[in-house]
C-alpha positions as CSV (number, residue, x, y, z in Angstrom):
1,M,-20.9,15.1,2.6
2,R,-21.5,12.3,-0.8
3,L,-18.4,10.5,-0.7
4,L,-17.8,7.6,-3.7
5,V,-15.4,5.3,-3.7
6,L,-14.3,3.5,-6.6
7,G,-12.8,-0.3,-4.7
8,G,-13.7,-0.2,-0.9
9,G,-13.5,-3.9,-0.4
10,R,-9.4,-4.3,0.4
11,Q,-7.7,-2.6,3.5
12,L,-7.3,1.2,2.9
13,G,-11.2,1.5,0.5
14,G,-12.9,-0.7,3.3
15,A,-11.3,1.4,6.5
16,L,-11.8,5.0,4.7
17,V,-15.8,3.7,3.6
18,S,-15.9,2.7,7.0
19,M,-14.2,6.0,9.0
20,A,-17.1,7.8,6.5
21,L,-19.5,6.4,7.9
22,A,-18.5,7.3,11.2
23,N,-18.0,10.8,10.3
24,G,-21.7,10.7,8.9
25,H,-21.4,11.2,5.3
26,E,-23.4,9.7,2.5
27,V,-21.5,6.9,1.0
28,T,-21.6,5.3,-2.5
29,V,-19.1,2.0,-3.0
30,F,-18.4,1.1,-6.4
31,N,-16.7,-2.5,-6.6
32,R,-17.5,-5.7,-8.5
33,G,-18.7,-7.5,-5.2
34,L,-15.9,-10.0,-5.7
35,T,-13.6,-8.9,-3.0
36,N,-14.7,-8.8,1.0
37,P,-18.2,-9.2,-0.2
38,G,-20.3,-9.0,2.7
39,R,-17.9,-6.3,4.7
40,F,-20.6,-3.4,4.7
41,E,-23.8,-5.9,5.6
42,G,-25.8,-4.5,8.5
43,A,-24.5,-0.3,8.0
44,D,-27.2,2.0,8.0
45,G,-29.4,3.5,5.4
46,R,-26.2,5.9,4.5
47,L,-24.0,3.8,2.6
48,T,-25.3,2.5,-0.3
49,V,-23.8,-0.1,-2.6
50,V,-23.6,-0.7,-6.4
51,R,-22.3,-3.3,-8.3
52,G,-20.4,-3.2,-11.3
53,D,-17.1,-3.4,-13.2
54,R,-15.4,-0.7,-13.9
55,D,-13.3,-1.7,-16.7
56,H,-16.2,-2.5,-18.4
57,D,-19.6,-0.3,-17.4
58,L,-20.1,1.8,-15.2
59,A,-24.0,2.6,-16.4
60,A,-24.7,1.8,-12.4
61,L,-23.1,5.1,-12.1
62,G,-25.4,7.1,-14.3
63,S,-27.0,9.2,-12.2
64,G,-26.2,10.3,-8.9
65,R,-23.7,13.4,-7.7
66,W,-20.8,13.6,-4.8
67,D,-18.9,15.6,-3.4
68,S,-15.9,13.7,-3.9
69,V,-14.9,10.7,-5.3
70,V,-11.5,8.5,-3.6
71,D,-11.0,5.9,-6.3
72,T,-8.5,3.1,-5.1
73,C,-8.4,0.8,-7.7
74,A,-7.3,2.6,-10.9
75,Y,-4.3,0.8,-12.3
76,T,-4.8,1.7,-15.9
77,P,-4.9,5.2,-18.2
78,S,-7.7,2.9,-19.5
79,T,-9.5,2.1,-16.6
80,L,-9.0,5.8,-15.2
81,R,-10.2,7.7,-18.6
82,T,-13.6,5.2,-18.0
83,S,-14.0,6.7,-14.6
84,L,-13.5,10.3,-15.7
85,S,-15.3,10.9,-18.8
86,A,-18.6,8.8,-17.0
87,L,-18.6,11.4,-13.6
88,A,-17.6,14.5,-15.5
89,G,-19.8,17.7,-14.0
90,R,-21.4,15.1,-11.4
91,V,-17.9,14.8,-8.5
92,G,-16.4,17.6,-7.0
93,H,-13.2,16.8,-6.5
94,Y,-10.9,13.7,-7.5
95,A,-8.8,11.8,-5.0
96,F,-6.9,8.7,-6.6
97,V,-4.3,6.4,-4.6
98,S,-1.0,5.9,-6.6
99,T,2.1,4.9,-5.7
100,V,5.9,6.2,-4.4
101,T,7.2,3.2,-7.2
102,V,6.0,6.6,-9.8
103,Y,9.5,8.0,-8.7
104,D,12.4,7.0,-11.2
105,P,14.6,5.3,-8.5
106,D,18.0,6.8,-9.8
107,Q,18.1,9.4,-8.1
108,T,19.4,11.0,-4.7
109,G,17.0,11.4,-2.3
110,P,15.3,12.2,-0.1
111,I,12.3,11.5,-3.0
112,H,9.8,14.7,-2.3
113,E,6.1,15.2,-4.5
114,G,8.4,17.8,-7.0
115,S,11.4,14.6,-7.6
116,R,11.7,13.2,-11.1
117,L,9.0,10.6,-11.9
118,L,9.8,7.1,-14.3
119,P,10.5,8.2,-17.8
120,L,7.6,7.3,-19.6
121,E,10.0,6.6,-23.0
122,A,11.2,3.1,-20.8
123,A,7.5,2.1,-20.2
124,P,6.7,-1.4,-21.6
125,P,4.3,-1.7,-24.4
126,G,0.5,-1.6,-23.5
127,E,-1.2,-1.7,-20.3
128,T,-0.5,-5.7,-19.0
129,I,-0.1,-4.8,-15.4
130,S,3.3,-6.6,-14.1
131,L,6.0,-5.8,-11.7
132,E,7.7,-3.8,-14.6
133,S,4.8,-1.9,-15.7
134,Y,3.7,-1.0,-12.3
135,G,4.8,2.0,-11.7
136,F,4.9,3.6,-15.5
137,L,1.3,3.0,-15.8
138,K,0.6,5.2,-12.2
139,V,3.0,7.7,-13.5
140,R,0.4,7.8,-17.2
141,C,-2.6,7.4,-14.5
142,E,-1.4,10.9,-12.7
143,M,-1.0,12.7,-15.6
144,L,-4.2,11.4,-17.5
145,L,-6.2,12.9,-13.8
146,A,-4.0,15.8,-13.7
147,H,-5.0,17.5,-17.7
148,S,-9.2,16.6,-16.7
149,G,-10.3,19.3,-14.9
150,F,-11.0,17.9,-11.9
151,P,-9.9,19.3,-8.4
152,S,-8.2,16.2,-7.7
153,L,-6.1,14.8,-4.8
154,I,-2.9,12.5,-6.1
155,V,-2.0,10.1,-2.5
156,R,1.2,8.5,-3.1
157,P,1.4,5.5,-0.5
158,G,4.9,4.4,0.7
159,V,4.5,0.5,1.6
160,I,1.5,-0.3,2.3
161,T,0.9,-2.8,5.8
162,G,-1.6,-3.9,8.8
163,P,-3.9,-6.4,9.8
164,E,-5.5,-6.4,6.5
165,D,-2.9,-6.0,3.7
166,H,-3.4,-8.9,1.3
167,T,0.2,-9.1,0.7
168,A,0.7,-10.0,4.1
169,R,4.0,-8.6,3.6
170,L,4.8,-7.5,7.0
171,K,2.7,-10.4,8.3
172,F,5.6,-12.9,6.9
173,W,7.9,-11.6,9.7
174,V,5.4,-11.3,12.6
175,D,4.8,-14.8,12.0
176,E,8.4,-15.8,11.6
177,V,10.0,-14.3,15.1
178,A,6.9,-15.7,16.5
179,E,6.9,-19.0,15.2
180,Q,10.8,-19.7,15.1
181,R,14.2,-19.4,17.1
182,D,16.1,-19.0,14.2
183,V,14.7,-15.9,11.9
184,I,17.3,-15.6,7.9
185,A,17.2,-12.2,7.1
186,P,17.8,-10.7,3.7
187,G,21.0,-8.0,2.8
188,T,21.9,-6.2,6.2
189,P,20.5,-4.9,9.4
190,D,20.5,-1.3,8.6
191,R,18.1,-1.3,5.3
192,V,16.4,1.7,5.6
193,L,11.7,0.6,4.9
194,Q,9.2,3.5,5.5
195,L,6.1,1.2,6.3
196,V,2.7,2.3,6.1
197,D,-0.3,1.4,8.2
198,S,-3.4,1.6,5.0
199,R,-5.5,2.9,8.5
200,D,-3.5,5.8,8.7
201,V,-3.7,6.3,5.4
202,S,-7.5,5.9,5.0
203,A,-7.4,7.8,7.8
204,W,-5.9,10.6,6.1
205,V,-6.9,10.1,2.7
206,L,-10.7,11.3,4.2
207,R,-9.6,14.1,6.4
208,A,-8.1,16.2,3.2
209,V,-11.1,14.8,1.2
210,E,-13.4,16.4,3.5
211,A,-10.6,20.0,3.4
212,G,-10.8,19.4,-0.6
213,T,-7.1,19.5,-0.2
214,T,-5.7,19.2,-3.9
215,G,-2.4,18.3,-5.4
216,V,0.2,15.3,-4.5
217,V,1.3,14.0,-1.1
218,N,3.8,11.1,0.0
219,C,1.8,9.4,2.8
220,V,4.5,7.5,3.8
221,G,6.3,6.1,7.3
222,A,8.4,6.6,9.4
223,P,12.0,5.7,8.0
224,K,13.2,2.4,10.3
225,S,16.0,-0.1,9.6
226,F,15.0,-3.6,9.0
227,G,16.7,-4.3,12.2
228,A,15.0,-2.2,13.7
229,I,11.7,-3.5,12.7
230,L,12.2,-7.2,13.4
231,Q,13.3,-6.1,16.7
232,T,10.3,-5.0,17.3
233,C,8.0,-7.5,16.2
234,I,10.8,-9.5,19.2
235,G,9.7,-7.3,21.6
236,S,6.2,-6.6,20.9
237,L,5.7,-10.7,20.9
238,G,8.1,-11.8,24.0
239,R,10.4,-13.4,22.2
240,S,13.6,-12.8,23.2
241,D,15.4,-16.4,22.8
242,V,15.1,-15.1,19.0
243,R,17.8,-15.0,17.1
244,I,18.4,-13.4,13.6
245,H,20.6,-14.3,10.8
246,W,21.9,-12.0,8.5
247,R,22.5,-13.2,5.1
248,S,24.2,-11.9,2.1
249,P,22.1,-12.5,-1.8
250,E,25.0,-14.2,-2.7
251,V,24.4,-16.6,0.6
252,L,20.8,-16.4,-0.4
253,S,20.8,-17.2,-4.4
254,S,23.1,-20.5,-3.4
255,A,20.1,-21.6,-2.1
256,P,18.6,-24.8,-4.7
257,G,15.9,-23.6,-6.0
258,F,15.2,-20.1,-4.0
259,E,14.5,-16.9,-5.3
260,A,15.5,-14.2,-2.4
261,A,14.2,-11.5,-4.7
262,K,10.4,-13.1,-3.5
263,W,11.5,-12.1,0.4
264,P,8.4,-10.1,1.5
265,L,9.8,-6.4,2.1
266,W,12.9,-7.1,0.5
267,N,13.0,-6.2,-2.9
268,G,16.8,-5.7,-3.4
269,G,17.8,-4.4,-0.5
270,I,16.9,-1.1,-1.9
271,D,16.7,1.8,1.1
272,D,13.4,3.7,1.4
273,R,14.3,7.7,0.9
274,Y,10.7,9.7,0.2
275,D,10.0,13.2,1.9
276,G,7.0,13.1,4.6
277,T,7.1,16.4,4.9
278,R,3.9,18.0,3.2
279,A,1.7,14.8,4.2
280,E,3.3,15.3,8.5
281,Q,2.7,19.3,7.4
282,L,-1.1,18.6,6.6
283,G,-1.7,16.1,9.9
284,F,-0.5,12.6,8.7
285,P,-0.7,10.3,11.3
286,R,0.9,8.0,12.1
287,R,0.2,5.6,14.8
288,P,3.1,4.0,17.2
289,F,4.6,1.0,15.2
290,A,4.5,-1.6,17.5
291,E,0.4,-1.1,17.7
292,T,0.9,-2.1,13.7
293,I,3.2,-5.2,15.2
294,G,0.6,-6.0,17.6
295,D,-2.7,-6.0,15.6
296,V,-0.8,-7.9,12.0
297,S,0.2,-10.4,14.7
298,R,-3.8,-10.7,15.7
299,A,-4.6,-11.3,11.8
300,T,-4.9,-14.6,10.7
301,R,-4.1,-14.6,7.0
302,R,-0.5,-16.0,6.4
303,S,1.7,-14.6,3.8
304,L,2.3,-16.8,0.6
305,F,5.9,-16.8,1.0
306,V,6.9,-20.2,2.7
307,L,10.6,-20.6,4.5
308,P,11.0,-24.9,3.6
309,S,12.8,-25.9,7.2
310,E,15.8,-27.8,4.5
311,V,16.7,-23.9,3.2
312,R,16.1,-22.2,6.5
313,A,18.9,-25.0,8.1
314,S,20.9,-24.6,5.2
315,M,21.5,-20.7,5.1
316,I,22.0,-20.9,9.4
317,S,25.1,-22.7,8.5
318,A,26.4,-20.9,5.9
319,V,28.4,-18.4,7.4
320,P,28.0,-17.4,11.7
321,F,25.5,-15.5,12.0
322,T,26.0,-12.3,13.6
323,S,23.0,-11.5,15.6
């Protein structure tokens, strides 16, 4: 098949391009060339790399037809609208990567594809991308695509991890376990997370595109407690001497100059509760979590979050550790 990938420089799009080429497809990648510009050097003649800024100029995609487009990097309705207009009549299927952040958190779980979305009347004005606006903007993008006339697939991933995660959220905890004897953890060990390896998402999206799958699908990981995640890190890295110190938000916030909300995978301590049944029925793969941990541990990227040694010491001594 002929596949157009908008983005393709980061983990999800990049892995998808590599898998598509391995499956014998003809792939066109369109991006600015700012992230991993040499990623596909040496690829065979079935890959075409086109440079351009989709927010301002899609002239480089002025000709050509594709069986499907995978859009990994539309974050605002205006960006998506420009692409839909430019590709009208030349693409047979549109796969859009959205997010589970589109769901209204004020509802009981499990949250499935038909659950209530964020109310747009509460959305921040304009299209400035921020933590507060991100989910609302994706809701508007989904609505735009749904009314575009394109046969479409809307993919809602959960928290994406893996060795190429540019946010290094899981990598922070892997490095903590690998390098520290005393690990400070926010909240309680029973908080539920649904981390999903980006490579599994990429593999499933490609399979869905090949099959012409349409509709909305949650691509989320299996539920795991935060405590179980850290214990998997300990076991996979052979760090049985590591002690986990669970601390309440109140204790964390008492440390001078420390913002607990910035901790990777903390997110205020809210449980993930997404229903991945439809993805499972459609063959969504989930590699063993220990495999993801091993691959992440070998990644060279470091987390931007740093826990100062003096803060670590004050938190350890604040109250007796519980595990």
